[in-house]
C-alpha positions in Angstrom: -9.6 11.1 -12.2 -12.6 10.7 -14.4 -15.0 7.8 -13.9 -14.2 4.6 -15.9 -16.1 1.4 -16.4 -13.2 -0.8 -15.6 -14.2 -3.6 -13.1 -10.6 -3.6 -11.7 -10.7 0.1 -10.9 -14.2 -0.3 -9.3 -12.7 -3.2 -7.2 -9.7 -1.1 -6.1 -11.9 1.8 -5.2 -14.1 -0.5 -3.1 -11.0 -1.6 -1.2 -10.3 2.0 -0.2 -14.0 2.7 0.7 -14.3 -0.4 2.8 -10.9 -0.5 4.5 -11.2 2.5 6.8 -9.7 2.4 10.3 -11.6 3.7 13.4 -8.2 4.9 14.7 -4.5 4.1 14.1 -1.6 4.3 16.5 1.8 2.8 16.9 0.3 -0.3 18.5 -2.0 -0.8 15.5 1.0 -0.4 13.2 2.8 -3.1 15.1 -0.1 -5.5 15.1 -0.9 -4.9 11.4 2.7 -5.2 10.3 3.2 -8.4 12.3 0.1 -9.8 10.8 1.3 -9.1 7.3 4.8 -10.5 8.1 3.3 -13.7 9.6 1.1 -14.2 6.6 4.1 -13.7 4.3 6.2 -16.2 6.3 3.5 -18.9 6.2 3.2 -18.3 2.4 7.0 -18.4 1.9 7.1 -14.9 0.5 10.5 -13.1 0.3 9.1 -9.6 1.0 9.8 -6.4 2.8 7.0 -4.7 4.7 6.8 -1.1 5.8 4.3 1.1 7.6 5.1 4.8 7.8 3.8 8.2 8.4 5.8 10.2 5.9 9.4 9.9 7.2 8.5 8.2 10.5 8.7 4.4 10.1 6.2 2.7 12.4 6.9 -0.9 11.3 9.6 -2.5 9.2 10.3 -6.2 8.4 12.5 -7.7 5.8 12.1 -11.4 5.3 14.8 -13.8 4.1 15.2 -13.6 0.4 14.2 -10.0 0.0 16.8 -7.8 -1.6 18.1 -4.3 -1.1 15.9 -3.3 -4.1 12.8 -3.7 -2.0 13.9 -0.7 0.1 13.8 1.5 -2.9 10.5 0.1 -4.1 9.0 0.7 -0.7 10.3 4.2 -0.5 8.8 5.1 -3.9 5.5 3.3 -3.4 4.9 4.8 0.0 5.8 8.3 -1.3 3.2 7.9 -4.1 0.5 6.7 -1.7 1.2 9.5 0.8 1.2 12.1 -1.9 -2.1 11.0 -3.6 -3.7 9.4 -0.6 -4.6 6.4 -2.8 -3.3 2.9 -3.3 -0.5 2.6 -5.9 -2.6 -0.2 -7.5 -5.6 2.1 -8.0 -3.4 5.0 -9.2 -1.6 2.6 -11.7 -5.0 1.5 -13.1 -6.4 4.9 -13.3 -3.4 6.4 -15.0 -3.2 3.4 -17.4 -6.8 3.9 -18.4 -5.9 7.4 -19.5 -2.7 6.1 -21.2 -0.7 8.5 -19.1 2.4 7.9 -16.9 2.9 10.8 -14.5 6.5 9.7 -13.9 7.3 10.7 -17.5 7.3 14.2 -18.8 8.4 16.0 -15.6 5.4 15.8 -13.3 6.6 13.1 -10.8 10.3 12.2 -10.6 10.6 8.4 -11.3 13.5 8.3 -8.7 11.0 9.3 -6.0 7.6 7.9 -7.1 6.3 4.7 -8.7 2.9 3.3 -9.8 3.8 -0.3 -8.8 1.1 -1.8 -6.7 1.7 -2.7 -3.1 1.2 0.5 -1.1 -2.2 1.2 0.5 -3.3 4.2 2.5 -4.2 3.9 6.2 -7.4 6.0 6.1 -8.9 6.8 9.5 -12.6 7.7 9.8 -13.0 11.5 10.2 -9.3 12.1 10.0 -8.1 11.0 6.5 -4.9 9.3 5.5 -2.4 9.0 8.3 0.0 6.4 7.0 0.9 4.0 4.2 1.2 0.2 4.4 3.6 -1.1 1.8 4.9 -4.5 0.7 7.5 -5.2 -1.9 9.0 -8.4 -3.3 6.1 -10.0 -5.2 4.2 -8.9 -8.3 2.4 -5.6 -8.0 -1.0 -7.4 -7.8 0.3 -9.9 -5.2 1.9 -7.1 -3.1 -1.4 -5.3 -3.1 -3.4 -8.4 -2.3 -1.1 -9.3 0.6 -1.6 -5.8 2.2 -5.3 -5.6 1.5 -6.2 -9.0 2.8 -4.2 -8.3 6.0 -5.8 -5.0 6.6 -9.3 -6.6 6.1 -8.4 -9.3 8.6 -7.0 -6.8 11.1 -10.1 -4.6 10.9 -12.4 -7.6 11.3 -10.4 -8.9 14.3 -10.4 -5.5 16.0 -14.0 -4.5 15.3 -16.2 -4.5 18.3 
């Protein structure tokens, strides 16, 4: 994507540059997923949370009040993040800045992909993207914020 002067795009790019894991295994997925779930419970959010490596689900939690629709949103958000190795929030902003929707016109099937925020890549230093962390049930911005804030906290707590 071409550079743009949007402060929102710059902020979302910073998230991806800053939130890089030194490593990521099944235990990390459990700790991160549990952290997101606990934060959502305290905030009273009715969300579903998913961490996956393509078709391998490493963590899944569906909180009271979440609906079956969240499963479809998670599947499509995670597919988008894993395909482009970027957060769905960043992709949505970048495509919107070009006034282009890749799910229209035959490029990406809307039944399989979405640009709704809430899925974030697990990028491991010197390895690349190994998984996607996805939340669904809030607004796109709030889903994104829930995931990003938890990743930031997890990385700070495990740094050392």
